[in-house]
C-alpha positions, 0 to 999 in steps of 0.5 A: 531490535535496533540495528544499524542502517545498512546491516541488513541484505534485502533477504535478510530484511523480507524475512525480518520484516515477514518471518513473525509470528501473527500477535495480538497486538501486533507485534510493531506495537509491543514492548521489549521485556524490560517494557520499552517499545521497540525500535525497528531497524532504521535502513539508510534511505535509498537503500529502503527504496530500492527493498520497497521497489525490489519487493513490490517487483517481486512480490508473488513469491511471498504467497508461496512463502508467508500465511494471510495474516503474515502478510497483512500485519507485515504490509501494516508494519512496512505502510505504515506509522510502525516503520515510517518506511514509506515517508524514509523512502520519498526523503529529498536525498534518495534520488527522485528516479529510485523514489518514482522506482518505488511508487510505480512498483506498488501495481505489480505488488497488487497485481502478482499479489494482493490480487491473488490472495485478496478475496471479493470483499469490501473492506469499507463496508466491514465485508466478511469473512474477508482474506486477512491481507483485504486490511492492508489492501483496502487501507495501504494508500491512507496508512501509511499517508502515501497519498500525502505525496500527491499532496503537499510541494516538494514531492511534484514529481511522484503525483505522476507515478502516485496517478499512474498506479492508482489508474493500473489498479482499478484495471485489475479483476479483483474489486478488493484491489479497485476498492484500494485505488477508489479509497487512495484516489478518494482522499487525492479528490480534493487536491486534484478534483479533475484528474480523479474524476476523469479516472473514476468516469472512465472507470464507471464507463469502462468497467473492468471484467463483467461489471461493476457491484452497485456497492461499488459503484456507490464507492467509486462515486463517493470517492469522485468527490472525496466522500471517503474515510 
């Protein structure tokens, strides 16, 4: 499965990641017929950052092409440790404006795909039966340590875009997306206490749509002080 960097077009990369059967264990943790762990395509970091931006900015088409189970496993691959894509796409050789672009594109991903498909179930309570994509949405900011860019030195240029995206996701009429943002903010609270508190206080004061369910309100209060897992 190893491919040299730069050998996949954007459409080939989309097919490479999403056009796969749903498996258990997930396809990206499986071995080849000889028992060796598969090596996933290692792209040029700037190419990958561009592809992530394109995908996230135009994610609505995925709902018409793939089922929720495929989407869930693909996003676990994209955002998780199996691919390491989120770390690759913010290497220091990637232009800062390109890094900021793909991070900001996480908002339209939530708006146009996650909010459209995720069911109104909360991951931290293991509610169900939930849409399969809820799993990736809930863990999006955690599984790839994306919030780590706002915790460590060297990525100060991403702190603003990350908080901008998290704050905007809280305005979406989807409790699964709101929970996703609160999850990310909860991990950032020990590092940016005042900023996280301001965003969550505003969220609780002006709940989107008809209001915040009590169980999500309680989760927001926990996230405000960093008491989330």
